[in-house]
N, C-alpha and C positions, 0 to 999 in steps of 0.2 A: 783507365779507371778499372778497379777491381769489381767484379760482379759476383753475386752469390752463386754458389754451385747449385745444381738442381735440387739436391737433398735439402739444404737449409731453406731454399726458396719454397719448397713444398711445405715445410714446417711453418714458415711464416704465413703462407696463404691459409693453412689450416687454422693457425692461431687467430688470424684476422676473422676467419669465418665463424669461429667459436665466439669471439667477441661480439660480432654482429648478431648472431643467434641469441646470445644472452641479453643483448641490449633490446632486441625486439621482444623477447619473452618478458623482460622486466617492464617494458612499456605496457604490454597487455595485462600483465599479472600484478603490477604494482600501481594502481590508480592513485590519484590524489586523495587526501583525507576529505571528509565531508565538508569541512570549513576552510579548506585551502584556498578556495576561490576568493575569500574575503580579504586576504592579505592583511597588512597592518600589524600592529603589535598587540599581543595578548598578555594579560596579567592574571595573577591569581585572584580568587574571590576576595581575599583579605586586602589586596592592594587596589581593587577596583573602587573608584570614587562614586559611581552612580548607584542607583537602587539595585539591590541584588537581583540578578536574573534567574536565580534558582528558587526552589521552594514553591509555595503557593502564592496566589495573588494577595494584594494588600488586605482585602476585606476578610481573608481567612487566616492572616498571620497570627492572630490571638486565639485561634481555635485550638481544641485539644488535638493530640497526636493522631488519634484515629480519624477524626474529621479531615485533618490535613492529608492523611494517608489515603482516604477515600477519593479526594479530588485528584491526587497524583496517580492513583491506580486507574481511575477513569481516563485521565489524560494519556496514560501509557497503554491503554487498550488491552489490559491483561485478560479481561473477561472473555472477549471474543475468541482469542486463540485457545484459552484453557477451558472452554465449555463446548462439549459436543452437542449436536442437535438433539433437543429434548432432554438433555442432562442437567445436573445441578451446576449452578454457577461455580466456576473455578475448579471443578472436580476433574478436569482433563478429559482425554479421550477423543479430542477432535483430530481427524485425519488430515495430514498435509501431504499431498501427492507431489513428489519431486522427480526430477529426471533420473534419480538413483533409487527410487522406491518410495515407500510410504512411511512417514513419521507420525507418531501420535503424541499429542501434548500431554504432559504429566499433570497429576493432581497437585494443586498448590493451595488446597485448604489446609487447616491446622490438624488434620488427622495424623497421628504420630506414626502409623504403620504405612499408609499408602500415600500420604501427603508430605507436608513440610513441618508437621507439628513438633518434630524433634530438632529442627534446625535453629541454631542460634543466630543472632544478628551477624556474627562473623561469617557463618556458613552462607547466609542469604546474600551478604555483600559480595562474597567470592563468586557465587553463582551469577549474580546480576552483572558484575563488572568483568569477570574473567571467563565465564562460561564453564565453571567447574562445580559439580554438585558436592553435597556434603560428604559422600563416600569417595570423592576423588574422581568420579567418572566425568569425562569430558562431554559437554553438551553440544548439540548440533546448532549451527547458527540460524536455523529456523527460529530459534529463540534469539532475538536480535541483541545479543550482549555486546556486539561491536558498536551498537548505538547506545545501549543502556550504560556502557562503561563511562559515558559522559555525565551520568546522574550523580548529583552530590550525595555523599554518604548519608546525611540526615534525611534526604528524600527517600532513599532506599529503605532506611529504618522505618520511616513513616508508612511506606507501602506494606512492609512486613507487619507492622502493628495493625493496620486495617485488615489484612488477610487473616490474622490471628483473631480478630474480633468477630469473624463470621462463623457460622456453623461448620464444624468439621464434618467432612463427608468421606466415608470409607469407600474408596473406588480406585481400582487399578486400571490404568490404561492398557490397551492391547499392546503386545510387543511390536516394535518396529519391524518392517520388512524391507531392509535395504540390501542391495546387491553388493558383493565383494568388489573392491576393497572398502566401499563406503560404509560398511557396517563395522569397521574398525575405528572405534571412538578415539584411540590414541592419535589418529591422524589429525584430529581437530586441534591438537596442540600445535602442529605445524601451521594449520590454517590461521589459528589465533595469533601466532608469531608474526605472520604477514599482515593480517587485516584487522586485528583488534588493537587500537592504539593504547588501550589500558591507561587512559588519562581522563581525569575529571574535566568538566567544562571550564574553559577559561574565557572570560569576557574579552571582547575587542575594545580597547580603550578609546579608539577613534570612531566608534559607532555609538548610536543612540541607545538609551536604556530600552526603548521598545524593540530595537533591532536585536539586542542581546537577549532579551526575554523571548522574542520570537525564535531566535536561533536555538535556544535551549528547548523550547517547546517542539520545534520541527525536527531537530536532530537527535535529541536525547529522549524526550517523552513520547511524542506521537510518531517518531521515527518514520517520517513521510517517505524517505528514500527507499525503504524496504519494499514498497510497492511501486513507486513512481520512477525509480532509477534502474536502468538496464544493468545486467550483471555480466561479469567477465567469465572466462573459461573456468575459473575456480569458484564461480558462484558468489563472488564478492561484488559489492556495489561498484560500478564503473562511474566514478564521479567526473570523468571527462564528459559524460552525457547526463550530468546531474539533473534529476527531475524531468527528463525528456520523455518519460513514459515507458511502460513495460507490460508484459503479460504476466498476470498473477492469478494462480488457481483457475486458469481458463477464462479470466476476464481481462480486458484491457484497462490498465490504470493509465489515465491520460497524462499528456504533457502538462505540467503545472509551472513551467517557466514563464517569463513575461512575454513570450512570443505572441503577437497580436492575432495570428491566424490559427496556429495549432495549439497554442498554450492559453494562458489566462490573461494575456496582456490587454485584451479587449473587455475584460470584466471590470466592473466598478468595485470599489471596496465594499459597498453595500450588497452587491450581488454575491461576492465571495463570502461575506459574513452570513448572509441568508442561507447559502448553500451549506456552509460548515455547521450552522446552527440547526437547520431543519431538514437538510438533504434535498433542498430544491431551491432554484432561483428562477424567477419568471423569465421566460425566453431562453433559458439555458438548459432546462430539463432537470429531471430528478436523478439522484444517485441510485446506484444499483449494486448488487453483489457485495464484495468485501468493503467497498467504500460506504455503502449504506449501513453496514454493520459498524464500521468505524465511526460514522456520524452518530448513530443511535446511542452507542455506548460511550464514546470518547469526546469528540469535538462539540457535540451538543451540550455537554456539561461544562465547557469552558466559559469563563466570565467574558463579558464584552471587552474588557481591557486585554485579556489574553488573546481573544480572537483578533483584535486589532494588531497586537504585537506579531502574531503569526502571519498575518497578511503583510505587514511591513517587511518581514523577513523574506517572504516569498517574492515580493516585488524586487528584491535585490539579487536574486539568483541570475546568473548569466543566461541571456536569452538564447534558446535553441529551437530550431525549427524541425518539426516532424514532417518529412516530405509526403508521407502517405495520408496525411490529414488535411483535406482542403478546408477553405473557409466555410463555415456553416451556412446553409441556406436558411434565411430568416423569413421568407415570404411563404404564406400558407399555400397549400395546393388547392386547385379548384374544388369547390364543394359539390362535387358530382361524381357518382360512381362510374359514369361513362367516360369521364375525362382521363387522359393519360394512359389509355389502354395499349397503345402501340408499343410493342417491345417488352411489355410487362408480362410476367408469368401468370397465366390465367388461374393456375392452382393457388398461387399466392393471393390473388385478388379474391378468389372464392373463400379462402380461409379468413382473410381480413374482413370480408363482408359478414361472415357468420359469427366470428369470435371477437373481433377487435373494433369494428366501426362504431358500435353503440357507445363506446367510451371515448375513443380517440377521434372519431369523425372522419369524413372523407377529406376534409381540408387539413387535418392534423391539428386543429385547434379544438380542444375538448370543450363542450358546453357543460360538463359535469364538474370538473376540477382542473386547476392548472397543472396538477401533477400528471395528468394524462395527456397534456398537450405535447405533441411530437415536434412541432415546428421549432427549429433552433437547437434541438437536443443534440449534444455532441455525439452520442451513441448512434443516432439515426444518420448523422452526417459522417460517420466513419465507414469508408468503403469496405472494411473487413467484415462489418456487421457482427463482430464477435459478441458484443454486449447486447445487441438486439436479440440475437439467437438465445443468449443465456437468460435474458429476462422472460422471453417466451417460454423457455424450458422450465424455469424454476419459479417464476412469478416474484412478487415483492409485496411486503406489507410495510406501509409507512404510517407512523404514528404522528399525526399533525395536531396543531392547536385546535382544529375543528373536528377531530375524530380520526378514525382509521381509514386510510386509503388502501384498498386491496387490488393488486394486479394478480389474478390467478395464474398459476403455472399450467402450461399445456403439454408438458413433457410426456405425461402419461396418455394424453388424448390423441396426439399426432405423431406420425412417424418422423424419422430424421429427414426424409425427402420433403415432407410437408412443412416442417419447421424451417428448413432451408428456403423453401419457396416463399413463405410468408415474410421471412426476414429480408430476402432479396426484394420483395414487393415493397416493403416499408422503406428501405433505403432508396429505391428508385423513385418512389412516389413523393417522399417527403424530404429526402436528403440531397446533398450536393452532388453525389455520384453514386451510381448503382453498385451493389455488391454482387458477388458471384459465389455464394456459399454452395457447397455440395452436401449431400447426405453424409459422406465420409467426414467432412468437416464437423458437422453437427454431432456425429457419433463420438468424435474426439473430444468435443466440448462437454458432452455428457460425462465422459469418463473423467476428465480433469476436475470437474466441479462437484462430482458426487462425493458425499461424505457420510 
């Protein structure tokens, strides 16, 4: 039998090695699309036989264009990202800290010099669907055009009509500060070629009308994956771990797959609806950080039918387990300051007694408001304690049906060491497993969440 000579054999081995490397790279860098998990046959909107999944809910279909655009703009959560703290709505300037530097959101009011007042419908559609500005400049995917590309053209036009109905604000965002080569916008053309499907939403004909509406809400408008799905090396959504949770702006966005332990599989539909509507569900805890903003501006404005559709869709996501999240402890702690002292940081106990106990109670069940109850709270039961530390640092304001609930921020009052101590005390006393935050960890969280 003839054998390959050493030289051709080496070439063959090298070629096989290249193929293997390319295959591995493709696996990591080319994840499935957002809706690939659903399978089945998709059809165009014109061929779909059910109620249209795009646009506004039935009760708003006869409303004027601006009213419809307002609903869609709220669902798309535009205001949160395009409003800096203390700034005018939609006037931009909010800082987004990325692994590559800081991005600032642009002004999207109708000001013709510093905003989008000179943009036509065509300009706006191209930006939303393709990530290309009016001047041809490539937009960074912190603006989630890879999700918004699914939006129906009429919905994008309605959003523009609403933005143009608002007061124009003359405001220029600070310049981005990205390191090389990430400050080269032309590279986003390559990113978009890989990760932007540039395709409008297509209903799945074998799924219910509620499922399709929920898919449109979750994937196109509210773009849940941008916070709740981990990212790959190219900072694109890794849909192999779809909705399994991720770290966003220094906060943990939790697993929202139907996993019963680390996800939302143990939540009832009523609990999910309450949480998305008000930012709180009894026995599950309140929302905080970016999720609280999302609820205040976006999901709280959804109709009951749209909330139900969104929940229907979330129930269909493949179940994934997050190993580092144990089942939540649902039993209150003993209602006594002397209990559970062994092994707990005395500094954390002292801070809790002075600043926290009056609202949260030694048992973790608040006598003042359900919003302050710690028992069952996912953040308290997260051994990383990331969100506990963040809420202690920055506080939270919740607007409820019964008034305003205020959690003051203590970032200016306590050192990083003290914040770590009280966060570790809270998880150890009220959660399923203790955390081990350090002062260095807290310093990093301050840096990530500051804006």
